[in-house]
Residue frames relative to the residue before (quaternion, step in Angstrom):
aa qw qx qy qz dx dy dz
X 1.0000 0.0000 0.0000 0.0000 0.00 0.00 0.00
X 0.1766 -0.7870 0.5874 0.0667 3.51 -0.99 0.88
X 0.1208 -0.7895 0.6008 0.0337 3.61 -0.90 0.96
X 0.5509 -0.6352 0.4529 0.2965 3.50 -1.24 0.60
X 0.7885 -0.0766 0.0778 0.6053 3.54 1.09 -0.72
X 0.7352 -0.4564 0.2949 0.4052 3.52 -1.37 0.25
X 0.6571 0.5258 -0.3184 0.4364 3.60 0.93 -0.86
X 0.6130 0.5382 -0.3365 0.4704 3.56 1.05 -0.78
X 0.6452 0.5166 -0.3133 0.4677 3.59 0.93 -0.92
X 0.6725 0.5022 -0.3037 0.4508 3.58 0.84 -0.97
X 0.6886 0.4967 -0.2987 0.4357 3.58 0.80 -0.97
X 0.7107 0.4546 -0.2723 0.4628 3.67 0.96 -0.76
X 0.7568 0.3887 -0.2144 0.4797 3.58 0.91 -0.91
X 0.1228 -0.8256 0.5329 0.1395 3.65 1.10 -0.65
X 0.0817 0.8283 -0.5498 0.0702 3.62 0.71 1.00
X 0.4139 -0.6830 0.5498 0.2447 3.54 -1.33 0.44
X 0.7630 0.1323 -0.0816 0.6274 3.55 1.28 -0.51
X 0.0872 -0.7702 0.6313 0.0264 3.56 -0.94 0.99
X 0.1121 -0.8087 0.5772 0.0150 3.58 -0.64 1.14
X 0.1226 0.7920 -0.5926 0.0805 3.62 -0.85 0.83
X 0.5543 -0.5695 0.4553 0.4014 3.58 -1.19 0.23
X 0.7504 -0.1622 0.1037 0.6323 3.61 1.15 -0.70
X 0.3139 -0.7203 0.5889 0.1894 3.52 -1.38 0.23
X 0.5316 -0.6366 0.4494 0.3321 3.60 -0.95 0.85
X 0.5848 -0.6109 0.4010 0.3521 3.58 -0.96 0.86
X 0.6879 0.5097 -0.2916 0.4265 3.61 0.91 -0.84
X 0.6471 0.5128 -0.3055 0.4744 3.54 1.29 -0.44
X 0.5425 0.6707 -0.3977 0.3125 3.64 1.09 -0.54
X 0.6402 0.5057 -0.3564 0.4554 3.72 0.83 -0.74
X 0.6361 0.5254 -0.3266 0.4612 3.61 1.05 -0.77
X 0.6346 0.5524 -0.3297 0.4283 3.57 0.99 -0.84
X 0.6116 0.5713 -0.3404 0.4286 3.60 1.05 -0.73
X 0.7262 0.4377 -0.2541 0.4653 3.56 1.09 -0.58
X 0.5816 0.5746 -0.3658 0.4447 3.55 1.37 0.10
X 0.1872 -0.8191 0.5366 0.0786 3.56 -0.39 1.19
X 0.7570 0.4449 -0.2866 0.3834 3.50 -1.36 0.29
X 0.7505 0.3120 -0.2048 0.5454 3.58 1.23 0.16
X 0.3208 -0.7099 0.5976 0.1896 3.53 -1.27 0.66
X 0.2158 -0.7899 0.5673 0.0876 3.58 -0.80 1.04
X 0.0521 -0.8117 0.5816 -0.0148 3.58 -0.56 1.12
X 0.0783 -0.7618 0.6414 0.0473 3.57 -1.24 0.66
X 0.6233 -0.5675 0.4078 0.3508 3.48 -1.29 0.57
X 0.4657 -0.6641 0.5098 0.2867 3.56 -0.98 0.82
X 0.8000 0.1080 -0.0154 0.5901 3.57 1.01 -0.88
X 0.3788 -0.7676 0.4704 0.2143 3.61 -0.38 1.24
X 0.5569 0.6215 -0.3915 0.3876 3.58 1.14 -0.52
X 0.5853 0.6180 -0.3716 0.3707 3.59 1.11 -0.66
X 0.6221 0.5489 -0.3480 0.4365 3.57 1.08 -0.72
X 0.6828 0.4702 -0.3063 0.4678 3.64 0.87 -0.85
X 0.6262 0.5260 -0.3440 0.4614 3.54 1.13 -0.66
X 0.6162 0.5360 -0.3338 0.4708 3.61 1.08 -0.71
X 0.6435 0.5089 -0.3214 0.4729 3.63 0.92 -0.83
X 0.6643 0.5230 -0.2892 0.4489 3.51 0.90 -1.00
X 0.6725 0.5138 -0.2863 0.4491 3.57 0.88 -0.97
X 0.7445 0.3678 -0.1830 0.5263 3.59 1.12 -0.69
X 0.4759 -0.7129 0.4155 0.3044 3.61 1.22 0.20
X 0.4246 0.7127 -0.4579 0.3197 3.55 1.11 0.67
X 0.4374 -0.6479 0.5634 0.2675 3.56 -1.23 0.66
X 0.5311 -0.6313 0.4604 0.3278 3.55 -1.22 0.44
X 0.2733 0.7056 -0.6131 0.2269 3.58 -0.36 1.29
X 0.6664 -0.5160 0.3610 0.3992 3.50 -1.27 0.42
X 0.6565 0.4997 -0.3280 0.4601 3.59 0.98 -0.79
X 0.6619 0.5003 -0.3151 0.4607 3.60 0.94 -0.78
X 0.6383 0.5243 -0.3337 0.4543 3.58 1.01 -0.74
X 0.6102 0.5330 -0.3415 0.4765 3.60 1.07 -0.72
X 0.6708 0.4867 -0.3052 0.4691 3.60 0.85 -0.88
X 0.6714 0.5014 -0.3067 0.4516 3.58 0.88 -0.89
X 0.6583 0.5096 -0.3159 0.4552 3.60 0.96 -0.85
X 0.6408 0.5242 -0.3280 0.4549 3.53 1.03 -0.76
X 0.6663 0.4855 -0.2975 0.4815 3.59 0.93 -0.85
X 0.6371 0.5313 -0.3265 0.4530 3.56 0.96 -0.76
X 0.6768 0.4934 -0.3067 0.4521 3.57 0.95 -0.88
X 0.6547 0.5145 -0.3128 0.4571 3.57 1.02 -0.77
X 0.7283 0.4421 -0.2386 0.4660 3.57 0.96 -0.94
X 0.8187 0.0022 0.0471 0.5723 3.59 0.93 -0.86
X 0.1366 -0.8410 0.5214 0.0471 3.61 0.24 1.31
X 0.5616 0.6126 -0.3787 0.4072 3.55 1.26 -0.34
X 0.5436 0.6199 -0.3949 0.4052 3.56 1.28 -0.20
X 0.7028 0.4417 -0.2276 0.5090 3.55 1.34 -0.34
X 0.1198 -0.7669 0.6262 0.0730 3.55 -1.20 0.50
X 0.6263 -0.5303 0.4095 0.3985 3.61 -1.21 0.45
X 0.5545 -0.6029 0.4616 0.3406 3.58 -1.07 0.78
X 0.7923 -0.1235 0.1051 0.5882 3.57 0.95 -0.76
X 0.4351 -0.6959 0.5060 0.2653 3.57 -1.19 0.40
X 0.7979 -0.0365 0.0473 0.5998 3.61 1.19 -0.49
X 0.6370 -0.5248 0.3882 0.4100 3.61 -1.14 0.36
X 0.6200 0.5437 -0.3604 0.4360 3.60 1.01 -0.70
X 0.6074 0.5538 -0.3619 0.4398 3.59 1.02 -0.67
X 0.6753 0.4707 -0.2996 0.4823 3.58 0.94 -0.81
X 0.6320 0.5233 -0.3492 0.4525 3.58 1.05 -0.61
X 0.6391 0.5072 -0.3204 0.4814 3.56 1.04 -0.74
X 0.5804 0.5672 -0.3539 0.4649 3.58 1.07 -0.79
X 0.7092 0.4748 -0.2757 0.4423 3.58 0.73 -1.11
X 0.6630 0.5037 -0.3039 0.4630 3.59 0.95 -0.80
X 0.6774 0.4717 -0.3000 0.4782 3.59 0.96 -0.82
X 0.6146 0.5236 -0.3633 0.4649 3.61 1.05 -0.52
X 0.6255 0.5082 -0.3311 0.4908 3.55 1.07 -0.76
X 0.6171 0.5504 -0.3387 0.4490 3.68 1.00 -0.78
X 0.6432 0.5227 -0.3205 0.4587 3.58 0.95 -0.91
X 0.6652 0.4941 -0.2958 0.4753 3.57 0.93 -0.88
X 0.6880 0.4955 -0.2723 0.4550 3.56 0.88 -0.99
X 0.6323 0.5323 -0.3213 0.4622 3.57 1.07 -0.75
X 0.6348 0.5297 -0.3227 0.4608 3.56 1.11 -0.73
X 0.6644 0.4950 -0.2887 0.4798 3.55 0.98 -0.92
X 0.6277 0.5196 -0.3342 0.4736 3.59 1.04 -0.77
X 0.6345 0.5191 -0.3388 0.4617 3.66 0.94 -0.78
X 0.6447 0.5159 -0.3189 0.4652 3.59 1.02 -0.88
X 0.6581 0.5084 -0.3061 0.4634 3.59 0.98 -0.87
X 0.6286 0.5136 -0.3436 0.4721 3.60 1.03 -0.73
X 0.6562 0.5186 -0.3176 0.4467 3.59 0.91 -0.85
X 0.6090 0.5634 -0.3251 0.4539 3.57 1.12 -0.81
X 0.6338 0.5476 -0.3342 0.4321 3.61 1.01 -0.75
X 0.6074 0.5479 -0.3745 0.4366 3.61 1.13 -0.42
X 0.7336 0.3925 -0.2271 0.5061 3.64 1.18 -0.39
X 0.8012 0.1359 -0.0906 0.5756 3.66 1.11 -0.22
X 0.2764 -0.7295 0.6036 0.1648 3.52 -1.29 0.63
X 0.2218 0.7959 -0.5282 0.1960 3.56 1.17 0.52
X 0.5081 -0.6857 0.4195 0.3094 3.63 -0.68 1.03
X 0.6380 0.5188 -0.3387 0.4572 3.63 1.01 -0.76
X 0.6379 0.5134 -0.3425 0.4606 3.65 0.97 -0.69
X 0.6323 0.5184 -0.3157 0.4815 3.57 1.05 -0.80
X 0.6625 0.5110 -0.3042 0.4554 3.59 0.90 -0.89
X 0.6414 0.5277 -0.3237 0.4532 3.58 0.96 -0.96
X 0.6509 0.5183 -0.3143 0.4571 3.57 0.91 -0.92
X 0.6564 0.5019 -0.3251 0.4601 3.63 0.89 -0.83
X 0.6649 0.5116 -0.3049 0.4508 3.55 0.92 -0.93
X 0.6711 0.4882 -0.3093 0.4644 3.61 0.89 -0.90
X 0.6324 0.5244 -0.3376 0.4595 3.60 1.02 -0.78
X 0.6541 0.5122 -0.3065 0.4646 3.57 0.99 -0.80
X 0.6946 0.4600 -0.2810 0.4763 3.62 0.83 -0.90
X 0.6265 0.5248 -0.3484 0.4590 3.60 1.01 -0.67
X 0.6517 0.4970 -0.3191 0.4758 3.56 1.00 -0.72
X 0.6590 0.5109 -0.3066 0.4591 3.58 0.95 -0.85
X 0.6472 0.5140 -0.3171 0.4651 3.54 1.06 -0.80
X 0.6226 0.5472 -0.3311 0.4509 3.58 1.03 -0.77
X 0.6268 0.5262 -0.3234 0.4751 3.57 1.06 -0.77
X 0.6814 0.4887 -0.2954 0.4578 3.59 0.90 -0.96
X 0.6015 0.5415 -0.3504 0.4713 3.60 1.06 -0.75
X 0.6496 0.5251 -0.3199 0.4471 3.62 0.84 -0.89
X 0.6707 0.5132 -0.2954 0.4467 3.55 0.91 -0.98
X 0.6928 0.4577 -0.2818 0.4807 3.58 0.93 -0.88
X 0.6496 0.5444 -0.3041 0.4349 3.58 0.98 -0.95
X 0.5722 0.6009 -0.3888 0.4005 3.62 1.09 -0.52
X 0.6011 0.5447 -0.3546 0.4650 3.62 1.25 -0.23
X 0.5863 0.5113 -0.3661 0.5106 3.59 1.31 -0.09
X 0.4803 -0.7124 0.4277 0.2809 3.60 -0.59 1.15
X 0.6714 0.4994 -0.3242 0.4413 3.63 0.87 -0.87
X 0.6445 0.5056 -0.3308 0.4685 3.60 0.97 -0.86
X 0.6534 0.5071 -0.3356 0.4510 3.60 0.86 -0.94
X 0.6462 0.5189 -0.3297 0.4523 3.62 0.94 -0.80
X 0.6381 0.5289 -0.3177 0.4606 3.58 1.00 -0.91
X 0.6446 0.5173 -0.3154 0.4662 3.59 1.04 -0.77
X 0.7499 0.4358 -0.2179 0.4474 3.55 0.81 -1.10
X 0.7870 0.3660 -0.1850 0.4609 3.57 0.97 -0.78
X 0.7632 0.3448 -0.1712 0.5190 3.50 1.10 -0.81
X 0.3814 -0.7363 0.4780 0.2897 3.60 1.21 -0.41
X 0.4870 0.6285 -0.4467 0.4101 3.57 1.21 0.67
X 0.0920 0.7827 -0.6114 0.0722 3.57 -1.16 0.53
X 0.5772 0.6437 -0.4262 0.2663 3.50 -1.36 0.04
X 0.7268 -0.4722 0.2854 0.4091 3.62 -1.28 0.25
X 0.6200 0.5493 -0.3490 0.4382 3.62 1.02 -0.69
X 0.6520 0.4867 -0.2949 0.5010 3.55 1.01 -0.85
X 0.6729 0.5004 -0.3066 0.4503 3.57 0.81 -0.97
X 0.6133 0.5435 -0.3468 0.4564 3.63 1.05 -0.69
X 0.6722 0.4960 -0.2971 0.4625 3.56 0.80 -1.07
X 0.6961 0.4810 -0.2949 0.4440 3.63 0.74 -0.95
X 0.7239 0.4621 -0.2562 0.4437 3.58 0.82 -1.00
X 0.7240 0.4178 -0.2420 0.4926 3.60 1.15 -0.61
X 0.8151 0.2678 -0.0687 0.5090 3.56 1.07 -0.81
X 0.2582 0.8079 -0.4989 0.1780 3.55 1.20 0.44
X 0.6538 0.5169 -0.3193 0.4511 3.59 0.95 -0.88
X 0.6609 0.5020 -0.3183 0.4581 3.56 0.93 -0.85
X 0.6311 0.5232 -0.3455 0.4568 3.60 0.99 -0.75
X 0.6751 0.5005 -0.2835 0.4618 3.60 1.05 -0.72
X 0.7918 0.3765 -0.1702 0.4499 3.58 0.84 -1.04
X 0.6995 0.4843 -0.2923 0.4367 3.63 0.89 -0.84
X 0.5165 -0.6188 0.4918 0.3291 3.51 -1.18 0.63
X 0.6975 -0.4678 0.3424 0.4212 3.60 -1.30 0.27
X 0.6665 0.5088 -0.2945 0.4584 3.53 0.95 -0.98
X 0.6726 0.4964 -0.2981 0.4609 3.59 0.91 -0.91
X 0.6147 0.5303 -0.3370 0.4768 3.57 1.08 -0.69
X 0.6405 0.5207 -0.3331 0.4557 3.61 0.94 -0.86
X 0.6509 0.5006 -0.3122 0.4778 3.59 1.04 -0.71
X 0.6245 0.5579 -0.3177 0.4448 3.55 1.03 -0.94
X 0.7572 0.3793 -0.1842 0.4988 3.56 1.01 -0.93
X 0.5032 -0.7064 0.4001 0.2960 3.55 1.25 0.24
X 0.4205 0.7299 -0.4274 0.3282 3.56 1.13 0.75
X 0.5814 0.6088 -0.3576 0.4043 3.57 1.26 -0.15
X 0.7759 -0.0604 0.0847 0.6222 3.55 0.90 -1.02
X 0.6515 -0.5018 0.3860 0.4179 3.53 -1.26 0.27
X 0.3896 -0.7352 0.5019 0.2364 3.64 -0.59 1.12
X 0.3581 -0.7645 0.5005 0.1921 3.59 -0.56 1.19
X 0.6993 0.4289 -0.2742 0.5019 3.61 1.16 -0.41
X 0.6012 -0.5220 0.3754 0.4745 3.62 1.21 0.08
X 0.5607 -0.6235 0.4388 0.3231 3.56 -1.23 0.46
X 0.4596 -0.6440 0.5351 0.2962 3.50 -1.17 0.61
X 0.6658 -0.4877 0.3639 0.4317 3.58 -1.28 0.31
X 0.6610 0.5004 -0.3469 0.4385 3.64 0.85 -0.82
X 0.6188 0.5332 -0.3444 0.4628 3.60 1.07 -0.66
X 0.6479 0.5043 -0.3144 0.4765 3.60 0.92 -0.89
X 0.6859 0.4984 -0.2949 0.4406 3.62 0.90 -0.79
X 0.6185 0.5249 -0.3277 0.4842 3.53 1.11 -0.74
X 0.6640 0.4888 -0.3066 0.4756 3.58 0.92 -0.89
X 0.6197 0.5330 -0.3377 0.4668 3.60 1.06 -0.72
X 0.6391 0.5169 -0.3242 0.4683 3.58 1.01 -0.79
X 0.6585 0.4998 -0.3002 0.4758 3.59 0.98 -0.87
X 0.6608 0.5121 -0.3090 0.4534 3.58 0.96 -0.85
X 0.6464 0.5223 -0.3117 0.4606 3.54 1.04 -0.81
X 0.6385 0.5197 -0.3168 0.4709 3.56 0.95 -0.91
X 0.6812 0.4867 -0.2906 0.4633 3.60 0.88 -0.88
X 0.6627 0.5211 -0.3015 0.4453 3.60 0.92 -0.91
X 0.7271 0.4265 -0.2280 0.4872 3.51 1.09 -0.81
X 0.4434 -0.7204 0.4271 0.3194 3.58 1.35 0.31
X 0.0750 0.7924 -0.5921 0.1261 3.55 0.80 1.07
X 0.5519 -0.6655 0.3934 0.3126 3.56 -0.75 1.13
X 0.7312 0.4087 -0.2656 0.4773 3.67 0.77 -0.90
X 0.7950 0.3782 -0.2118 0.4243 3.57 0.61 -1.07
X 0.5871 0.5385 -0.3888 0.4628 3.62 1.13 -0.43
X 0.5946 0.5505 -0.3664 0.4573 3.58 1.09 -0.61
X 0.6457 0.5140 -0.3121 0.4706 3.58 0.95 -0.84
X 0.6372 0.5295 -0.3174 0.4615 3.58 1.00 -0.89
X 0.6775 0.4963 -0.2882 0.4600 3.59 0.83 -0.97
X 0.5835 0.5728 -0.3577 0.4510 3.62 1.10 -0.72
X 0.7418 0.4132 -0.2434 0.4687 3.59 0.70 -1.06
X 0.5974 0.5346 -0.3793 0.4621 3.63 1.08 -0.51
X 0.6616 0.5010 -0.2940 0.4742 3.57 0.98 -0.86
X 0.6444 0.4912 -0.3247 0.4879 3.61 1.16 -0.44
X 0.6373 -0.5707 0.3180 0.4087 3.61 1.23 0.02
X 0.4632 0.6693 -0.4666 0.3460 3.58 1.25 0.13
X 0.5031 -0.6327 0.4995 0.3117 3.52 -1.15 0.67
X 0.7340 -0.4478 0.2756 0.4298 3.61 -1.31 0.44
X 0.7565 0.3800 -0.2436 0.4734 3.66 0.62 -1.01
X 0.5766 0.5436 -0.3963 0.4637 3.61 1.10 -0.31
X 0.6458 0.5071 -0.3045 0.4828 3.56 1.10 -0.72
X 0.6183 0.5470 -0.3272 0.4599 3.54 1.10 -0.78
X 0.6450 0.5299 -0.3060 0.4578 3.58 1.05 -0.88
X 0.6386 0.5082 -0.3396 0.4675 3.58 1.11 -0.71
X 0.6206 0.5222 -0.3368 0.4783 3.60 1.12 -0.64
X 0.6229 0.5357 -0.3299 0.4649 3.57 1.03 -0.81
X 0.6623 0.5120 -0.3074 0.4525 3.60 0.96 -0.84
X 0.6498 0.5153 -0.3034 0.4692 3.54 1.05 -0.82
X 0.6212 0.5447 -0.3228 0.4617 3.54 1.11 -0.84
X 0.6628 0.4985 -0.3039 0.4688 3.55 0.93 -0.91
X 0.6403 0.5194 -0.3261 0.4625 3.58 1.03 -0.78
X 0.6417 0.5236 -0.3209 0.4594 3.61 1.03 -0.76
X 0.6419 0.5103 -0.3060 0.4837 3.59 1.01 -0.84
X 0.6408 0.5230 -0.3240 0.4593 3.53 0.96 -0.84
X 0.6644 0.5156 -0.3135 0.4408 3.60 0.86 -0.88
X 0.6976 0.5017 -0.2750 0.4313 3.58 1.02 -0.81
X 0.5182 0.6562 -0.4229 0.3492 3.58 1.21 -0.45
X 0.6274 0.5584 -0.3526 0.4126 3.63 1.00 -0.63
X 0.7368 0.4074 -0.2273 0.4894 3.53 1.12 -0.58
X 0.5707 0.6432 -0.3845 0.3357 3.59 1.15 -0.58
X 0.2547 -0.7869 0.5260 0.1981 3.60 0.94 -0.83
X 0.6843 -0.4957 0.3356 0.4165 3.60 -1.24 0.07
X 0.5326 -0.6056 0.4954 0.3228 3.53 -1.29 0.46
X 0.5016 -0.6589 0.4540 0.3289 3.60 -0.80 0.83
X 0.4549 -0.6945 0.4719 0.2968 3.59 -0.85 0.86
């Protein structure tokens, strides 16, 4: 059967479970309005290419559908819910916008070092203002996520980087072991392919906590510095402890209210 789009497929087939390797960002708000089905995505996208390779399949849409079906039947634990609540998706969207805006703001700031053009100055001021306002909005919405709220209240952490990690990687924080999380976030060895966005944001969170003399995390930073670790090595130790703390709280946080 061939369908023109996702909604047509859903309306005609009325599935109770939909399995995919991933879902386009623009489709996710629509999915939250579709009742009667559970939407699952792969925890690790590499598993799909491994499944194709193990079965001698070429990469085609048809082969991917077959591979995903077999994977779900054999190992459903390879999949996780697309989201736990609409607010989680909303926080995801806002934090993704913040990442883009922060990048543009940084470019505008760099431009100011080479020109005093009034328009460049104005653009930088406007971007700085909107980035700050967006960070405030993200915090307000993310407080509806139990894990984020616990991190604020118990750990004294907050902000867009934390909200991004929790809204995008909450399932991994809950399911993966501490060691596997450390590998996922590139904290075990220097990533030869470069750091992922989530790794950069976790390190940013650790750096911010240390720079602001956070009572818990600055103490950890000083401990490793006194042991002879270099600045960024100590920051990575703080990032790993932060990840461990978030992992520990997932057991208490519970599900996000729908």
